[in-house]
Structure formats: C-alpha cells, structure tokens
C-alpha positions, 0 to 999 in steps of 0.5 A: 918532840912533845907528845901529841894531844890525843884527848878523846881518841880511842886506841887499841894496842895488841901485845900490851903485856910486853915491855914495849907494848906496855910502854906504848899503852902508857904513852898513849894514855898519858897523851889523853887516849882511852886505850884498849889492850889485848894480849894472851898473857893473863897477868897483863891487866895487873901491870896496866893500872891506868884508869883509861886502860882496859884489858882483854885476853885475845889471840890476835891470830884468830880472826873471830877473837879479834872481831869480838874484841873490837866489837866490844871496844866499839860498844864500850869505848867508841870506834878506835882511830889509833891502832898499834899491833905490837904482839909478836913472837920470835923463834931462835932457830936456823932456817934448816932447823925450824919446823913447818909448824914453828914457821907458820906460828911465827908468821901468824903472830908477827904478820897475820895478827897485825893484818887482822887487827889493822884490817878490822879496825880500818873497816870500822873507821871507813864505815864511820867516815873517821880518819885514823892512824895505824902504826905497825911495829917492824924491825931492822931484821927486815933490812938484811938476812938474820939467819938465827931468826929467819921466820921473824925476819921474813915476817917483819919484811912482810909487815913492811909491805903490809904497811905500804899496801894498807897506806896506799889503799887507805890514804884517800880516807885520811887513814895514815899507816906507817911502820916503826922499825926497831933495832936491838932494844935494851929491854925485854927479850934482848935484856934477858939474853944480855943477862946470860951473855954480857958480851952479847950486849957489848957486841950489839952496842959495837954494831950500832953506829951510835954505840948504844942500844935502843931505849924503849922511850925512843920507840914510844916517842916515834909511835906517838909522833906518828899518831899525832893528828896534826902530822898529815904528810907521812904515810907508808913510811918506815921510821928506823929506830935502831941507833944506826945498826942498819948502817953497818955492813961487813965492810963498815964494822967499826970494830 
C-alpha cells in the first residue's frame, strides 16, 4: 500500500524513543506531517533528526504534563489531527507475583496514558471543528490470556474497548479511532529477549501461522493507512498485525 499524503497535518506520537514509536514518527514525517514526539527518555531527541519533528520529555500518565505538551504543540505547530499514543511498559511477572504498585503502574502507562492523550487531542479537534485520526497501539495479548504479562494483557484489552468507546463517541465529528494490534515483533524488547534465548525466537516463529515475526515496517504501514484522510469507512476497528499468531491454539499448534 502506498503512503498517504499527510502534508500540512500535525501529528503527535508518544513513546517516540522506542523502536516502533520512532519508526512511526519517521513514517509520518516522510508522508509530509509535522510530528511532535513525547517520551520519558531524555536521549530520544538525538535519534529523531527529521526537520519536521520536535521532541518533548513527557510523562504520559500525568494529565497535567499531557495538557502542557499539547498546549505547546497547538501554539507552535497547530492543532494535532493525527494522534498515535505508542508509549507503554511491560512487567514480566505472573499474576500471583506482580505487586499492586507494578500492576497500577502498568495500567497507567499502557491504558491511562493513551486515554489522556487521545481525550485531550480529541477535545482540541472538537473545539476547532477539525476531523482527525487516532490510532491506538494494541496487542494480540488482548486476544488470549498471557500469564507471564498479566497487567500488560489486561491493559491492552482495555485499549481495545477504549478504541471502541472513543470511536463511537467521536464518529459524528469525523474523528476516526482505530487500533493496530501487534503480535511478536522482530525488534525492540523481543529482540533483546531473543538475543538471550535464540530458541525463544524459533518458538515464536513456529507459533505464527505465517512462520515469521512481525516487521516494524508492517506496523508503520498499517498506522499510516489508518491515518489516510481518504480512508473514510473504518472506525472502531482492530487491525491485527501479528503474522497470524492469534490464529493458533493448543488444538492447532502446527509444531
């Protein structure tokens, strides 16, 4: 699929320091959008050298910091009409081992952060009478139990319902809200785990119906597709980018 023409658009992306977030930023900028990036990592700006990109250190779980950031974006760049909340964390612990503090922090990062960013940005679009696109990054972890990352799975299931609730409320105003649900990516945190355990990579590939892992470029392509102003019939949808891993069950393992 070809990249949309986003010239003149203002986009905001959280989690832009991560591998996936950074690739989305680069894809939006290459399509012509001016992109405001937020992340907690102080070194992120050094890795975002596009001239159309600005970087701000923001804690997306703070309502005040999110509002301050979007105030500055609106003043310096314009009203954002493309919103991609990509910031997230993951805690690898069983449900019986994870602490209440870890559980709360995970839900704040993975679910409350996207809610705050999407709600604030959507309110600005509504006041200005502007159409827009909000793309939430979900996960195939919302499709089935993931005992090793229970807080993450629960939060991503919440992201799916948040997508649908936002889509329903904002549809009359031409603000489209969709989810890109990601499988096991051959990059980022997964790549670090694969480096320590090469067999884990092979097991993940065998679990995929297509026999491979998700490429970052595939995620970017779907995000850009959902941001296309000419795509006007899709809202409240979940687009699975998982190489078919969600198709597999214990009865259909193909091992």
